[in-house]
C-alpha positions as CSV (number, residue, x, y, z in Angstrom):
1,X,-32.6,110.2,21.4
2,X,-28.8,111.2,21.5
3,X,-26.3,108.4,20.6
4,X,-23.2,107.4,22.5
5,X,-20.1,107.4,20.8
6,X,-17.7,104.8,22.0
7,X,-14.3,105.9,22.3
8,X,-11.5,103.4,22.4
9,X,-8.8,105.9,23.5
10,X,-10.8,107.0,27.1
11,X,-12.5,104.9,29.5
12,X,-15.8,107.0,29.6
13,X,-18.9,107.6,27.8
14,X,-21.2,110.8,27.2
15,X,-25.0,110.5,26.7
16,X,-27.3,113.1,27.2
17,X,-25.1,115.2,29.2
18,X,-23.9,112.5,31.5
19,X,-20.4,111.7,31.9
20,X,-19.3,108.4,33.6
21,X,-15.4,108.8,34.1
22,X,-13.0,106.1,35.0
23,X,-11.9,105.2,38.6
24,X,-10.3,107.9,40.9
25,X,-6.5,107.3,41.3
26,X,-6.9,107.7,44.9
27,X,-10.7,107.1,45.9
28,X,-9.9,107.7,49.5
29,X,-9.3,111.3,48.8
30,X,-11.1,111.8,45.7
31,X,-14.3,110.7,43.8
32,X,-16.1,111.8,41.0
33,X,-19.8,113.0,41.2
34,X,-22.1,112.7,38.1
35,X,-24.2,115.5,37.1
36,X,-26.9,115.8,34.4
37,X,-27.1,119.5,34.4
38,X,-24.2,120.2,32.0
39,X,-22.7,118.5,29.3
40,X,-19.3,120.6,29.5
41,X,-18.1,119.9,32.9
42,X,-17.7,117.4,35.4
43,X,-17.9,117.7,39.3
44,X,-15.4,115.9,42.2
45,X,-14.9,116.1,45.7
46,X,-11.2,116.1,46.9
47,X,-10.8,115.5,50.9
48,X,-7.8,117.5,52.3
49,X,-6.3,115.1,55.1
50,X,-3.3,115.0,56.9
51,X,-1.3,113.5,59.8
52,X,-0.1,116.8,61.0
53,X,-1.6,120.2,61.1
54,X,-1.0,122.4,57.9
55,X,-1.0,126.3,58.3
56,X,-2.2,127.1,54.9
57,X,-3.2,125.1,51.7
58,X,-1.3,124.8,48.5
59,X,-3.3,122.0,46.6
60,X,-1.7,121.3,43.1
61,X,-3.9,119.1,41.0
62,X,-2.8,117.3,37.8
63,X,-4.9,116.1,34.8
64,X,-4.2,113.8,32.0
65,X,-5.2,116.6,29.3
66,X,-5.8,120.3,29.0
67,X,-8.8,121.7,30.7
68,X,-10.7,125.3,30.0
69,X,-11.6,125.8,33.6
70,X,-11.3,124.7,37.3
71,X,-13.6,125.8,39.9
72,X,-14.0,125.3,43.7
73,X,-15.6,127.0,46.8
74,X,-12.3,126.8,49.1
75,X,-9.4,128.9,47.6
76,X,-7.8,130.8,44.9
77,X,-7.0,129.1,41.7
78,X,-3.4,129.7,40.1
79,X,-3.0,127.9,36.7
80,X,0.7,126.4,36.2
81,X,0.3,124.8,32.9
82,X,-3.0,123.5,30.8
83,X,-3.2,120.4,32.7
84,X,-1.5,121.7,36.1
85,X,-3.4,123.8,38.8
86,X,-3.1,125.0,42.4
87,X,-5.8,125.7,44.6
88,X,-4.7,127.9,47.6
89,X,-5.9,129.0,50.7
90,X,-3.0,130.2,52.9
91,X,-5.4,131.4,55.5
92,X,-6.8,127.8,56.3
93,X,-5.4,125.8,59.2
94,X,-6.0,122.0,58.2
95,X,-6.1,120.3,61.9
96,X,-4.5,116.7,62.2
97,X,-6.6,113.8,61.4
98,X,-9.5,116.3,60.7
99,X,-10.8,116.0,56.9
100,X,-12.0,119.0,54.7
101,X,-14.1,118.7,51.8
102,X,-13.2,120.5,48.8
103,X,-15.6,120.4,45.7
104,X,-14.3,121.2,42.2
105,X,-15.8,121.1,38.7
106,X,-13.5,120.8,35.6
107,X,-14.9,122.4,32.5
108,X,-13.7,120.9,28.9
109,X,-14.3,120.9,25.5
110,X,-17.1,118.6,24.5
111,X,-15.4,117.2,21.5
112,X,-12.8,116.0,23.2
113,X,-12.4,113.2,25.9
114,X,-13.0,114.5,29.6
115,X,-10.3,115.0,31.1
116,X,-9.5,113.2,34.5
117,X,-7.4,113.8,37.4
118,X,-4.2,111.9,37.7
119,X,-3.0,113.1,41.0
120,X,-2.5,115.8,43.1
121,X,-0.2,117.3,45.8
122,X,-0.8,118.6,49.4
123,X,1.5,121.1,50.6
124,X,4.1,119.9,48.0
125,X,3.6,116.4,49.3
126,X,2.2,113.8,47.0
127,X,-1.0,112.1,48.4
128,X,-2.9,111.0,45.2
129,X,-2.4,108.3,43.8
130,X,-2.7,105.8,46.6
131,X,-4.5,102.3,46.8
132,X,-7.1,102.8,49.8
133,X,-10.5,103.0,48.7
134,X,-13.5,104.7,50.3
135,X,-16.0,108.1,49.6
136,X,-16.4,111.1,51.3
137,X,-19.4,113.1,51.3
138,X,-19.9,117.1,50.9
139,X,-22.2,119.9,50.7
140,X,-21.3,123.6,49.9
141,X,-22.4,127.1,50.0
142,X,-19.0,128.7,49.9
143,X,-18.0,131.1,47.4
144,X,-17.1,130.0,44.0
145,X,-13.4,130.3,42.9
146,X,-12.1,129.7,39.3
147,X,-9.1,130.5,36.8
148,X,-10.0,132.2,33.7
149,X,-11.1,130.0,30.6
150,X,-8.4,128.4,28.5
151,X,-9.2,127.5,24.9
152,X,-8.1,124.0,24.4
153,X,-7.7,122.2,21.4
154,X,-9.4,119.0,21.0
155,X,-7.6,115.9,20.2
156,X,-10.0,113.4,18.3
157,X,-8.3,113.8,15.0
158,X,-11.0,114.2,12.5
159,X,-13.8,114.8,14.9
160,X,-15.6,118.4,14.3
161,X,-13.3,120.8,16.3
162,X,-16.5,122.7,17.5
163,X,-15.8,124.8,20.5
164,X,-18.5,125.4,23.2
165,X,-19.5,129.0,23.5
166,X,-21.2,128.6,26.8
167,X,-18.6,130.4,29.5
168,X,-21.0,131.2,32.2
169,X,-20.4,130.0,35.5
170,X,-23.1,132.1,37.4
171,X,-25.8,129.6,37.2
172,X,-24.3,126.5,38.0
173,X,-26.2,124.7,40.7
174,X,-23.8,124.9,43.4
175,X,-26.0,122.5,45.9
176,X,-26.9,119.6,43.3
177,X,-26.5,116.6,45.2
178,X,-23.8,114.5,43.9
179,X,-23.8,110.6,43.2
180,X,-20.8,109.0,45.2
181,X,-19.4,106.4,42.9
182,X,-18.6,102.9,44.8
183,X,-15.2,101.6,44.0
184,X,-16.0,97.9,45.4
185,X,-16.8,95.5,42.7
186,X,-20.6,94.4,43.2
187,X,-20.7,90.8,44.7
188,X,-20.3,88.3,42.0
189,X,-23.8,87.0,42.3
190,X,-25.7,90.4,43.0
191,X,-29.0,89.7,45.0
192,X,-32.0,91.5,45.8
193,X,-32.9,89.2,48.6
194,X,-33.0,90.7,52.0
195,X,-31.5,89.5,55.2
196,X,-28.5,87.5,53.5
197,X,-24.7,87.7,54.9
198,X,-21.5,86.4,53.5
199,X,-19.5,83.7,55.0
200,X,-18.6,84.1,58.8
201,X,-14.8,84.1,59.2
202,X,-13.0,81.4,61.7
203,X,-11.5,84.1,63.5
204,X,-14.6,85.8,64.6
205,X,-14.7,87.5,68.1
206,X,-17.5,88.1,70.4
207,X,-19.3,91.3,70.4
208,X,-16.9,92.6,68.0
209,X,-18.5,92.4,64.4
210,X,-16.8,91.4,61.4
211,X,-17.0,93.1,58.2
212,X,-20.1,92.4,56.4
213,X,-21.8,90.5,59.4
214,X,-24.5,93.1,59.7
215,X,-24.3,94.8,56.0
216,X,-27.6,96.5,56.5
217,X,-26.3,98.5,59.5
218,X,-25.9,102.4,58.6
219,X,-24.2,105.3,60.4
220,X,-26.2,108.5,60.0
221,X,-24.1,111.6,60.3
222,X,-24.9,115.3,60.5
223,X,-23.0,117.9,58.8
224,X,-22.7,121.7,59.4
225,X,-20.6,124.1,57.9
226,X,-16.9,122.2,57.8
227,X,-17.9,119.6,60.6
228,X,-19.3,116.2,60.1
229,X,-20.4,114.2,63.4
230,X,-22.0,110.9,64.3
231,X,-25.7,111.1,65.0
232,X,-27.4,107.6,65.2
233,X,-27.4,104.2,63.8
234,X,-30.2,103.2,60.8
235,X,-31.0,100.1,58.8
236,X,-30.7,99.6,55.2
237,X,-34.3,98.4,54.0
238,X,-34.1,98.7,50.3
239,X,-31.6,100.4,47.6
240,X,-33.3,103.4,48.5
241,X,-34.4,103.6,51.6
242,X,-33.1,103.4,55.6
243,X,-35.2,103.2,58.8
244,X,-34.0,104.8,62.1
245,X,-35.8,106.5,65.2
246,X,-37.5,109.7,64.6
247,X,-35.8,111.4,67.4
248,X,-32.9,111.3,65.4
249,X,-34.1,113.4,62.6
250,X,-36.6,116.0,64.2
251,X,-35.7,119.2,65.6
252,X,-35.5,119.0,69.3
253,X,-39.0,118.0,70.8
254,X,-41.0,119.1,67.8
255,X,-42.6,116.8,64.6
256,X,-40.6,118.6,62.0
257,X,-37.8,116.8,60.4
258,X,-34.3,118.4,60.2
259,X,-33.1,119.7,56.5
260,X,-32.1,116.7,54.9
261,X,-29.5,118.2,53.4
262,X,-27.5,118.1,56.8
263,X,-27.6,114.4,56.7
264,X,-25.1,111.9,55.3
265,X,-25.5,108.0,55.3
266,X,-22.5,105.8,55.3
267,X,-23.1,102.4,54.0
268,X,-20.7,99.5,54.8
269,X,-18.7,101.6,57.5
270,X,-16.8,99.2,60.1
271,X,-14.7,101.8,61.8
272,X,-16.6,104.8,63.2
273,X,-13.8,107.5,63.1
274,X,-12.1,106.4,59.9
275,X,-12.7,107.9,56.7
276,X,-10.5,105.4,54.9
277,X,-12.3,102.0,54.4
278,X,-12.5,100.2,51.6
279,X,-16.3,99.4,50.1
280,X,-18.1,102.2,52.0
281,X,-21.0,103.8,50.1
282,X,-22.0,107.4,50.8
283,X,-25.3,108.9,50.0
284,X,-26.9,112.0,51.0
285,X,-30.6,111.7,52.3
286,X,-33.3,113.5,49.8
287,X,-36.3,112.9,52.3
288,X,-37.3,112.1,55.9
289,X,-40.5,110.9,56.7
290,X,-40.9,110.8,60.7
291,X,-44.0,109.1,61.8
292,X,-46.9,111.8,61.7
293,X,-48.0,110.6,65.1
294,X,-44.5,110.8,66.8
295,X,-44.4,112.2,69.9
296,X,-41.3,113.3,71.7
297,X,-42.4,113.6,75.2
298,X,-43.5,109.9,75.2
299,X,-41.3,108.3,72.6
300,X,-44.8,107.4,70.8
301,X,-44.1,106.2,67.5
302,X,-40.7,106.9,67.5
303,X,-39.5,105.7,63.7
304,X,-38.8,107.3,60.5
305,X,-37.9,106.3,56.9
306,X,-35.1,108.2,55.0
307,X,-34.7,108.3,51.2
308,X,-31.3,108.4,50.0
309,X,-30.4,110.5,46.9
310,X,-29.3,107.5,45.0
311,X,-29.6,103.9,45.1
312,X,-26.9,101.9,46.5
313,X,-25.2,98.9,45.2
314,X,-25.3,95.6,47.0
315,X,-21.6,94.2,47.5
316,X,-20.7,91.6,50.3
317,X,-20.7,94.6,53.2
318,X,-23.7,96.2,52.1
319,X,-27.1,94.6,51.8
320,X,-30.6,95.3,52.9
321,X,-32.1,93.6,56.0
322,X,-35.6,91.8,55.8
323,X,-38.7,93.3,57.9
324,X,-40.1,91.3,60.4
325,X,-42.5,88.8,58.7
326,X,-42.5,85.6,60.8
327,X,-41.9,84.6,64.7
328,X,-38.3,82.7,65.0
329,X,-38.8,80.9,67.9
330,X,-36.5,82.7,70.3
331,X,-36.8,86.1,72.2
332,X,-33.0,86.8,71.9
333,X,-31.9,88.7,69.0
334,X,-28.4,90.8,68.1
335,X,-28.4,94.3,68.6
336,X,-26.0,96.4,66.5
337,X,-23.7,99.8,66.8
338,X,-20.7,101.2,67.7
339,X,-21.9,101.3,71.4
340,X,-19.9,102.9,74.4
341,X,-17.3,101.8,76.7
342,X,-17.8,102.2,80.6
343,X,-17.0,105.9,80.7
344,X,-19.5,106.7,78.3
345,X,-17.2,107.0,74.9
346,X,-18.2,105.9,71.6
347,X,-16.8,102.5,70.4
348,X,-14.3,102.7,67.2
349,X,-15.5,99.3,65.9
350,X,-18.7,98.3,65.0
351,X,-20.3,95.8,67.5
352,X,-23.3,93.6,68.5
353,X,-24.7,92.1,71.8
354,X,-27.1,89.4,72.3
355,X,-30.1,90.9,74.1
356,X,-33.3,89.2,75.3
357,X,-37.1,90.6,74.7
358,X,-38.8,90.9,78.3
359,X,-42.6,90.8,78.9
360,X,-44.6,93.9,79.7
361,X,-44.6,93.1,83.3
362,X,-40.9,92.8,83.4
363,X,-40.7,96.2,81.5
364,X,-43.1,97.9,83.7
365,X,-40.8,97.1,86.7
366,X,-37.2,97.6,85.4
367,X,-37.7,100.5,83.2
368,X,-38.6,103.8,84.7
369,X,-42.1,105.0,83.9
370,X,-42.2,102.3,81.2
371,X,-45.7,102.4,81.5
372,X,-46.2,105.7,81.7
373,X,-43.7,106.8,78.8
374,X,-44.1,104.0,76.0
375,X,-47.1,102.8,74.3
376,X,-46.8,99.2,74.8
377,X,-48.3,97.9,72.0
378,X,-45.8,99.5,69.8
379,X,-42.5,99.4,72.1
380,X,-40.6,96.4,73.8
381,X,-37.9,96.4,76.2
382,X,-35.0,93.9,76.1
383,X,-32.1,93.2,78.7
384,X,-28.5,92.3,78.3
385,X,-27.5,88.6,78.6
386,X,-24.5,89.0,80.6
387,X,-22.2,91.5,82.2
388,X,-20.4,93.6,79.8
389,X,-18.3,96.8,79.6
390,X,-19.4,97.3,75.9
391,X,-22.8,98.8,76.0
392,X,-24.0,98.2,72.5
393,X,-27.2,100.1,71.6
394,X,-26.6,103.4,69.8
395,X,-30.3,104.9,69.0
396,X,-31.7,104.3,65.8
397,X,-29.5,100.8,65.6
398,X,-31.4,97.4,64.8
399,X,-32.3,94.4,66.8
400,X,-32.2,91.5,64.2
401,X,-33.2,87.9,64.6
402,X,-32.1,85.0,62.5
403,X,-34.8,82.7,61.1
404,X,-34.4,78.9,60.6
405,X,-33.6,79.6,57.0
406,X,-30.5,81.8,57.9
407,X,-32.3,84.9,57.0
408,X,-32.0,88.0,59.1
409,X,-35.2,90.1,60.3
410,X,-35.4,93.6,61.8
411,X,-37.7,93.3,64.7
412,X,-36.9,96.6,66.6
413,X,-34.7,99.9,66.6
414,X,-33.3,101.2,69.8
415,X,-35.3,104.2,71.0
416,X,-33.9,104.7,74.6
417,X,-30.6,103.1,75.0
418,X,-28.8,102.3,78.9
419,X,-26.5,105.3,78.1
420,X,-29.8,107.9,77.5
421,X,-30.7,106.5,80.9
422,X,-27.2,107.6,82.6
423,X,-26.2,104.1,83.1
424,X,-22.6,103.1,81.8
425,X,-22.5,99.7,82.5
426,X,-24.7,96.8,80.7
427,X,-25.9,93.8,82.1
428,X,-29.1,91.4,83.1
429,X,-30.2,94.3,85.1
430,X,-30.0,97.0,82.5
431,X,-32.8,97.3,79.9
432,X,-33.0,99.2,76.6
433,X,-36.4,100.3,74.7
434,X,-36.9,99.5,71.3
435,X,-39.7,100.7,68.8
436,X,-41.2,97.6,67.5
437,X,-41.0,97.8,63.8
438,X,-43.0,94.8,63.4
439,X,-45.8,96.8,64.3
440,X,-45.5,99.3,61.4
441,X,-45.9,97.0,58.5
442,X,-48.5,99.2,56.9
443,X,-47.2,102.6,57.7
444,X,-43.6,101.6,55.9
445,X,-45.2,100.0,53.0
446,X,-47.6,103.0,52.5
447,X,-44.6,105.7,53.2
448,X,-42.4,103.9,50.9
449,X,-44.8,104.1,47.7
450,X,-44.7,107.9,48.1
451,X,-41.4,108.7,49.7
């Protein structure tokens, strides 16, 4: 076993090839990854984001100490000094308010403290450091750009000045999944207890959720090339797993799951279209397990479990929900999601609405082809309590109930929303269909054990 050397001059430790770096100077635009494959380099993710369109990109990155090599998959690397480098791509047009992900790696002398980013400029304008906190995901299969390696003199005084002789870059695992570091401190009393929330603010608004009101709600995104789009809602049920509907994570009308590398889960997200949110934790998906008996043509068994690449850290705005274990004495629950307005646009703030579970007879009369398309034993329908222009109910979003003890339980997940039924208003005459999660306890337990 290798021992960790405590360095009082730098806020990091190196043990068995893993390097833990200090907090990013601009967490909204830059995060460190942690990799166990190499002991002489670290990986990071820079998000290019600007209020106006930029024709051509010149990204000047500064480090606190000399580095051996800077690599990326976006543009040519130009060395300005041993601590300052420019990544340039004159042909790339960065559209206003549209993030572009740039993954980098920094190779350094293993006998010196790892160099750390102190800031960067985008087209001559300083954009880092800053004080806003968030994280942004990335995958990449693009061409690798690096500068030639520099010989850097270590600065550890009496320590042995032994240089690494490994100068290869061709065998890097470019698709290695990163761990996104949360920059929000954990709750002062971290708990694994599910279904708990922080104190409700005095100025809470009906239908508009406040941050932390539904800390288990997850925004699931689909990525392709340089684009990223909101896909569905989901619910956090453990530090490593989320549950959603199968139709969000399978290919078309098949039972085959999409490539998990395409999916990114955002925990703690409040503004759907903002990438600058404090406390958000981002994870890739490592495994997808749709229910083996899912049928797209009938929405039968429309449920799937997803494993995150790395465990999330519970905070005031990120906590799991409990699965259904007991009756709560009411048929009225809260449905969470970003929802749609009266013309079908997705809302920006996280919303919730009260809905009432209806009996089978009401569902058969009120929902087209309910008895034909849905398995009545494994689904239920629910109606809105009052007229509203906000049609909350994104596919995969949860319907939760609060017990007398104040614990929130997940009863269902949206499989057919009013929008999917081509209805753009919500009221007592509109119904949504839910997969009844309470009927899948055995399958969930068995799948979590092997997923």
